[in-house]
C-alpha positions, 0 to 999 in steps of 0.5 A, spaced: 924 201 778 921 206 773 915 202 773 915 203 780 913 210 779 907 209 775 904 203 779 898 204 785 901 207 792 898 201 795 904 197 792 909 202 789 913 200 795 913 194 794 914 194 786 921 198 788 923 192 793 923 187 788 926 191 782 931 193 788 933 186 788 933 184 781 938 190 780 942 188 785 942 180 782 943 183 774 948 187 778 952 182 781 951 178 774 955 183 771 961 181 773 961 174 771 964 172 764 959 167 761 962 167 754 965 159 755 961 156 761 964 150 760 971 153 762 968 153 769 973 158 771 969 164 774 972 169 779 971 167 786 969 174 788 964 175 783 960 168 784 961 170 792 957 176 790 952 172 786 951 169 792 949 175 796 945 177 791 941 172 791 939 172 799 935 178 797 929 173 794 929 169 800 929 175 805 922 175 809 921 183 805 922 181 799 917 174 800 912 178 803 913 184 797 911 179 792 906 177 796 903 184 796 903 185 789 900 178 788 894 180 793 893 186 789 893 184 782 888 178 784 883 183 787 884 189 783 886 185 776 884 179 775 877 178 772 872 173 776 
């Protein structure tokens, strides 16, 4: 989210949307104990939180934000 404060205004809100989705996902991951993944025993509430957090990546608002960032970068930052 700190990066969103330093990007051009045209894509600042988009960066905040993308950063927020990744933060939500990271927070959900913090509830999982990955030290022994072969055990396969994860807290069902943690898994449900992770599943819910991952849905943000499929949301139309997230997809639009990613597209806006990509378009901005292609139009303003990629050498032709």
